[in-house]
C-alpha positions as CSV (number, residue, x, y, z in Angstrom):
1,M,-3.2,-1.6,-21.6
2,S,-1.1,1.0,-19.8
3,G,-1.2,4.7,-20.9
4,R,0.8,7.6,-19.6
5,A,2.4,6.8,-16.3
6,Q,4.3,8.8,-13.6
7,L,6.7,7.6,-10.9
8,M,6.6,10.0,-8.0
9,W,10.1,10.3,-6.7
10,D,12.2,12.8,-4.8
11,P,15.5,11.4,-3.4
12,A,14.8,13.3,-0.2
13,V,12.1,10.8,0.8
14,A,14.9,8.5,1.9
15,G,15.3,10.9,4.8
16,Y,12.3,9.1,6.4
17,D,14.6,7.4,8.8
18,F,13.7,6.3,12.3
19,G,17.3,5.5,13.1
20,P,19.7,2.5,13.3
21,G,18.0,-0.8,14.0
22,H,14.5,0.3,13.1
23,P,12.8,-2.1,10.7
24,M,11.7,0.8,8.4
25,D,15.2,1.1,6.8
26,P,15.1,3.8,4.1
27,V,17.7,1.8,2.1
28,R,14.7,-0.1,0.7
29,L,13.5,3.1,-1.1
30,D,16.9,3.9,-2.6
31,L,17.5,0.3,-3.7
32,T,14.1,0.2,-5.3
33,R,14.7,3.4,-7.2
34,R,18.1,2.1,-8.4
35,L,16.7,-1.2,-9.5
36,V,14.0,0.7,-11.5
37,G,16.9,2.6,-13.1
38,A,18.9,-0.6,-13.7
39,F,16.0,-1.9,-15.8
40,G,15.8,1.4,-17.7
41,L,12.1,1.9,-16.8
42,E,12.4,5.7,-17.0
43,R,12.1,5.3,-20.7
44,D,8.5,4.3,-20.2
45,I,7.4,6.2,-17.1
46,E,7.9,9.9,-16.3
47,V,9.7,10.6,-13.0
48,V,8.1,13.5,-11.2
49,A,8.9,15.1,-7.9
50,A,5.9,16.7,-6.3
51,K,6.0,19.4,-3.7
52,R,5.7,18.8,0.0
53,A,2.1,18.7,1.3
54,G,1.2,21.9,3.0
55,D,-0.8,22.3,6.2
56,S,-4.1,22.9,4.4
57,T,-3.6,19.6,2.6
58,L,-2.5,17.7,5.7
59,R,-5.6,19.0,7.5
60,L,-7.8,17.2,5.0
61,V,-7.1,14.1,7.2
62,H,-5.1,15.2,10.2
63,R,-6.0,17.4,13.1
64,E,-4.4,20.7,13.4
65,D,-3.0,20.0,16.9
66,Y,-1.4,16.8,15.6
67,V,0.3,18.5,12.7
68,A,1.6,21.1,15.3
69,A,2.9,18.2,17.5
70,V,4.7,16.7,14.5
71,R,6.3,20.0,13.7
72,A,7.4,20.4,17.3
73,A,8.9,16.9,17.5
74,S,10.6,17.6,14.1
75,A,12.3,20.7,15.5
76,D,13.2,19.1,18.9
77,P,12.9,15.3,18.9
78,E,13.7,15.0,22.6
79,A,10.5,16.9,23.3
80,A,8.2,14.6,21.3
81,D,4.8,14.2,22.8
82,Q,4.0,10.5,23.2
83,A,0.3,11.4,23.6
84,Y,0.4,11.8,19.8
85,G,2.2,8.5,19.2
86,L,5.5,10.4,18.6
87,G,8.8,9.5,20.3
88,T,7.7,5.9,20.8
89,T,9.5,2.6,19.9
90,D,7.5,2.3,16.7
91,D,7.6,6.0,15.7
92,P,10.8,7.6,17.2
93,A,11.0,11.3,16.6
94,F,13.8,12.6,14.4
95,A,15.0,15.9,13.1
96,G,13.2,16.9,10.0
97,M,10.4,14.4,10.5
98,H,7.6,16.7,9.6
99,E,9.3,17.9,6.4
100,V,10.1,14.4,5.0
101,S,6.7,13.0,6.1
102,A,4.9,15.8,4.3
103,L,7.2,15.3,1.3
104,I,6.1,11.6,1.1
105,A,2.5,12.7,1.5
106,G,3.0,15.3,-1.3
107,Q,4.0,12.6,-3.7
108,S,0.8,10.7,-3.2
109,V,-1.3,13.8,-3.3
110,G,0.6,14.8,-6.5
111,A,-0.2,11.3,-7.9
112,A,-3.9,11.8,-7.2
113,E,-3.9,15.2,-8.9
114,A,-2.0,13.9,-11.9
115,V,-4.3,11.0,-12.4
116,W,-7.6,12.9,-11.9
117,R,-6.6,15.8,-14.1
118,G,-5.4,13.5,-16.9
119,D,-1.7,14.2,-16.8
120,A,-1.2,10.5,-16.1
121,L,-3.3,7.4,-16.3
122,H,-1.3,5.6,-13.6
123,A,0.9,7.0,-10.9
124,V,3.2,5.1,-8.4
125,N,4.6,6.3,-5.1
126,F,6.4,3.4,-3.6
127,A,7.6,5.6,-0.7
128,G,4.0,6.0,0.3
129,G,1.3,3.7,1.6
130,L,1.8,4.8,5.2
131,H,-1.6,3.5,6.1
132,H,-1.5,3.4,9.9
133,A,-1.3,7.1,10.7
134,M,-4.5,8.3,12.4
135,P,-6.0,11.8,12.2
136,G,-4.6,12.6,15.6
137,A,-1.6,10.2,16.1
138,A,1.3,8.5,14.5
139,S,1.1,4.7,14.5
140,G,2.9,1.7,13.1
141,F,5.9,3.5,11.5
142,C,3.5,6.0,9.9
143,V,3.4,9.8,10.6
144,Y,1.2,11.3,7.9
145,N,-1.3,9.0,6.1
146,D,-0.4,9.7,2.5
147,A,-2.9,7.2,1.2
148,A,-5.8,8.8,3.0
149,L,-4.6,12.3,2.0
150,A,-4.5,11.2,-1.7
151,I,-8.1,10.0,-1.4
152,A,-9.2,13.1,0.4
153,R,-7.6,15.3,-2.3
154,L,-9.5,13.3,-4.9
155,L,-12.8,14.0,-3.1
156,E,-11.9,17.7,-2.8
157,L,-11.4,17.7,-6.6
158,G,-14.9,16.4,-7.1
159,V,-14.4,12.6,-7.4
160,E,-17.6,10.9,-6.3
161,R,-16.4,7.3,-5.8
162,V,-12.9,6.2,-4.8
163,A,-12.0,2.5,-4.1
164,Y,-9.0,1.8,-1.9
165,V,-7.5,-1.8,-1.9
166,D,-4.8,-2.6,0.6
167,V,-2.8,-5.9,0.4
168,D,-0.3,-5.1,3.1
169,V,0.1,-7.8,5.7
170,H,-1.2,-5.3,8.3
171,H,-4.8,-4.0,8.3
172,G,-5.1,-0.6,6.6
173,D,-6.7,0.8,9.8
174,G,-5.8,4.5,9.3
175,V,-7.4,4.7,5.9
176,Q,-10.5,2.9,7.1
177,A,-10.8,5.2,10.0
178,A,-10.4,8.3,7.9
179,F,-13.4,7.3,5.7
180,W,-15.5,5.3,8.1
181,E,-18.5,7.6,7.7
182,D,-18.0,8.5,4.0
183,P,-20.0,6.5,1.5
184,R,-17.9,7.9,-1.3
185,V,-14.9,5.7,-0.3
186,L,-14.8,1.9,-0.4
187,T,-11.9,0.5,1.6
188,V,-10.9,-3.1,1.2
189,S,-8.1,-4.6,3.2
190,L,-6.6,-8.1,3.0
191,H,-4.3,-8.8,5.9
192,E,-3.1,-11.2,8.5
193,H,-5.7,-12.0,11.1
194,P,-5.8,-9.4,13.9
195,R,-5.5,-12.1,16.5
196,T,-1.9,-12.6,15.5
197,L,-0.7,-9.2,14.2
198,F,-0.7,-5.5,14.8
199,P,-2.9,-3.4,14.8
200,Q,-5.4,-6.0,16.1
201,T,-8.1,-4.5,13.9
202,G,-9.6,-5.5,10.5
203,W,-12.2,-8.0,11.6
204,P,-14.8,-9.0,9.0
205,E,-17.5,-7.4,11.1
206,E,-15.9,-3.9,10.6
207,T,-18.1,-2.8,7.7
208,G,-18.3,1.0,7.9
209,G,-20.4,3.6,9.7
210,D,-24.1,3.8,10.0
211,G,-26.5,4.8,7.3
212,A,-25.1,5.4,3.8
213,A,-21.6,4.4,4.8
214,E,-22.6,0.9,6.0
215,G,-20.8,-1.6,3.8
216,T,-18.1,0.7,2.6
217,A,-15.4,-1.0,4.8
218,V,-14.5,-4.6,3.9
219,N,-11.9,-6.7,5.7
220,V,-10.4,-10.1,4.9
221,A,-8.6,-11.5,7.9
222,L,-6.3,-14.2,6.7
223,P,-5.0,-17.0,8.8
224,A,-1.2,-16.9,9.6
225,G,0.7,-19.1,7.2
226,T,-1.5,-18.3,4.2
227,G,0.6,-18.8,1.0
228,D,0.4,-17.9,-2.6
229,A,-2.6,-19.9,-3.7
230,G,-4.7,-18.9,-0.7
231,W,-3.7,-15.2,-0.8
232,V,-4.5,-14.8,-4.5
233,R,-7.7,-16.8,-4.1
234,A,-8.8,-14.5,-1.3
235,F,-8.1,-11.4,-3.4
236,H,-10.1,-12.7,-6.4
237,A,-12.9,-14.0,-4.2
238,V,-13.6,-10.5,-2.8
239,V,-12.1,-7.6,-4.7
240,P,-13.4,-7.9,-8.3
241,E,-17.1,-8.3,-7.3
242,L,-16.9,-5.3,-5.0
243,L,-15.3,-3.1,-7.6
244,A,-17.8,-4.2,-10.2
245,E,-20.6,-3.1,-7.9
246,F,-19.0,0.1,-6.6
247,R,-17.7,1.3,-10.0
248,P,-15.0,3.6,-8.7
249,Q,-13.8,6.6,-10.7
250,V,-10.3,6.1,-9.3
251,L,-8.6,3.0,-7.9
252,V,-6.0,3.5,-5.1
253,T,-4.0,0.4,-4.1
254,Q,-1.5,-0.2,-1.4
255,H,1.2,-2.8,-2.0
256,G,3.0,-3.5,1.2
257,A,5.6,-6.2,0.5
258,D,5.5,-7.6,4.1
259,T,3.2,-10.4,3.1
260,H,6.4,-12.2,1.9
261,F,7.5,-15.4,3.6
262,E,10.9,-13.7,4.3
263,D,9.4,-10.7,6.1
264,P,10.6,-10.6,9.7
265,L,7.5,-8.9,11.2
266,A,4.6,-11.0,10.1
267,H,3.5,-14.6,9.4
268,L,2.1,-15.0,5.9
269,A,4.0,-17.1,3.3
270,V,3.5,-15.2,0.1
271,S,6.1,-15.1,-2.6
272,L,7.3,-12.3,-4.9
273,D,5.5,-14.0,-7.7
274,A,2.1,-13.8,-6.0
275,Q,2.8,-10.2,-5.1
276,R,3.4,-9.5,-8.8
277,A,0.2,-11.4,-9.8
278,V,-1.9,-9.2,-7.5
279,Q,-0.2,-6.1,-8.7
280,A,-1.1,-7.1,-12.3
281,A,-4.6,-7.9,-11.2
282,C,-5.0,-4.4,-9.6
283,H,-3.8,-2.9,-12.9
284,E,-6.4,-4.9,-14.9
285,L,-9.2,-4.0,-12.4
286,A,-8.3,-0.3,-12.7
287,H,-8.8,-0.6,-16.5
288,E,-12.0,-2.6,-16.1
289,Y,-13.8,-0.6,-13.5
290,A,-12.0,2.8,-13.2
291,D,-11.2,3.8,-16.8
292,G,-7.6,3.0,-16.0
293,K,-7.2,5.6,-13.3
294,W,-4.8,3.9,-10.9
295,I,-2.7,5.2,-8.0
296,A,-0.4,2.6,-6.6
297,L,1.5,3.0,-3.3
298,G,4.1,1.1,-1.4
299,G,3.7,0.3,2.3
300,G,5.3,-2.1,4.7
301,G,8.1,-4.5,3.8
302,Y,11.1,-5.2,6.0
303,A,13.1,-7.7,4.0
304,V,14.7,-4.6,2.6
305,V,17.2,-6.2,0.1
306,D,15.8,-9.5,-1.0
307,V,12.1,-8.6,-1.4
308,V,11.1,-4.9,-1.3
309,P,13.1,-3.6,-4.3
310,R,12.1,-6.5,-6.5
311,S,8.4,-6.3,-5.6
312,W,8.1,-2.5,-6.1
313,T,10.2,-2.6,-9.3
314,H,7.6,-5.1,-10.6
315,L,4.9,-2.6,-9.6
316,V,6.5,0.3,-11.4
317,A,7.1,-1.9,-14.5
318,I,3.4,-2.9,-14.6
319,A,2.3,0.7,-14.3
320,A,4.7,1.7,-17.1
321,G,3.3,-0.9,-19.4
322,R,6.7,-2.8,-19.5
323,E,6.2,-5.8,-17.3
324,I,9.4,-7.6,-16.3
325,A,9.2,-11.4,-16.9
326,P,9.7,-13.2,-13.6
327,E,12.7,-15.2,-14.9
328,T,14.6,-12.0,-15.8
329,V,18.1,-11.8,-14.5
330,I,18.8,-8.8,-12.3
331,P,21.5,-6.5,-13.7
332,D,24.9,-7.3,-12.1
333,G,25.7,-3.6,-11.4
334,W,22.7,-3.4,-9.0
335,R,23.7,-6.6,-7.3
336,Q,27.2,-5.3,-6.8
337,E,25.9,-2.0,-5.4
338,V,23.6,-3.9,-3.0
339,F,26.6,-5.7,-1.6
340,A,28.7,-2.6,-1.3
341,R,25.9,-0.8,0.6
342,T,24.6,-3.6,2.8
343,R,27.1,-6.4,2.8
344,Q,24.2,-8.7,1.8
345,L,24.0,-10.8,-1.3
346,A,21.4,-9.6,-3.7
347,P,18.9,-11.9,-5.4
348,A,19.7,-13.0,-8.9
349,R,16.3,-13.0,-10.6
350,M,13.0,-11.2,-10.5
351,T,11.2,-14.3,-9.2
352,D,11.1,-16.6,-6.2
353,G,10.6,-19.5,-8.6
354,R,6.9,-19.8,-8.0
355,W,5.6,-18.5,-11.3
356,P,3.0,-19.0,-12.6
357,V,0.9,-18.7,-9.4
358,E,-2.0,-21.2,-9.5
359,F,-5.1,-20.8,-7.4
360,R,-8.7,-22.0,-7.3
361,E,-11.4,-19.5,-8.2
362,W,-14.1,-19.0,-5.5
363,G,-16.8,-19.8,-8.0
364,D,-15.4,-23.3,-8.3
365,G,-16.6,-24.0,-4.8
366,Y,-15.2,-23.8,-1.3
367,D,-14.3,-26.0,1.6
368,P,-16.2,-25.1,4.8
369,A,-13.5,-26.9,6.9
370,D,-10.7,-24.9,5.3
371,R,-9.5,-22.0,7.5
372,L,-8.8,-19.7,4.5
373,D,-12.2,-20.4,3.0
374,Q,-13.8,-19.7,6.4
375,A,-12.1,-16.3,6.4
376,I,-13.2,-15.5,2.9
377,L,-16.8,-16.6,3.7
378,A,-16.8,-14.5,6.9
379,T,-16.0,-11.4,4.9
380,R,-18.5,-12.1,2.2
381,K,-21.3,-12.8,4.7
382,A,-20.5,-9.6,6.7
383,A,-20.0,-7.2,3.9
384,F,-21.5,-8.4,0.6
385,P,-25.2,-8.2,1.5
386,L,-24.7,-4.6,2.6
387,R,-23.7,-3.9,-0.9
388,G,-26.5,-5.9,-2.5
389,L,-24.3,-8.8,-3.3
390,L,-24.7,-12.5,-2.6
391,P,-22.3,-13.8,0.1
């Protein structure tokens, strides 16, 4: 099903480094890129380095004063203005912060341009997916919102309908906020319930702005502890119907790997195998509803050795049309390099041993006493009628 595909990669994106001890360890990016190479996926996907996003591009989403504040903090981290979310525990300022953040944004914008102009059918930027950054503030490890910038660039190029599906464990609040009043963009986020996790938003009742934008934001707030069967069930109970109704011209997806049961910052219990299943489903949905035009981004993920590289290598392989079977043994050279770099033992296979992922389709009925089904139904009741769909 896959056609031409691009992997957006510049080694300099690994300079997105908040410092020792910060959960967003850039080693996760380098290890992912090396695992992609270890499987020889470059034979099936073109590796492209896009240019850094310029100020005019950044201003498609971000306020001019905020970009100036990032530039100032980048030049002098000690002078970072916390009023803009910079120099905080979550988003410490560091030298060169503006440049590398704009470079990551440029990869996602470049992916959007390549897909819309027909240079690629699919494009992946696993360094991207920094979905918490707001128009006027850094937030949640995110400085510039590359996902929102990619969507804004698509709209600037004339795209009339863009769907954004976010399966990170955290609510995609920055992307939702950027397009809250824009009926051209449908945002769908599946995340841990805001009662138990940052950013404490993403309630089912958040359905978009007034008027034409009403019903263009959809949120599935999953109970802590949700595992494979429930997570995949929730995805299929919500996303396909919405895409069938909206008929996007481009599908943008965010694949934060922090839904995993090993992730230290959240409380879902999803396996690598379920992540792969949803990645594959997004690919299929892009072909079914968006003529194959698919931009896939990374996101969160703080089990930086055991989970993130495997998850995003699966994503790249799916986009390249060369899926890696879950039982595949990981090349020994990569595992040795992981130990040399991190002193951690690397995983041996591209699976958590939970393949195939089995789940019950929503159409087969639901249990009103089940907390997961209650969450799905809350979303369908809040958002689906606004789109002319039955809850």
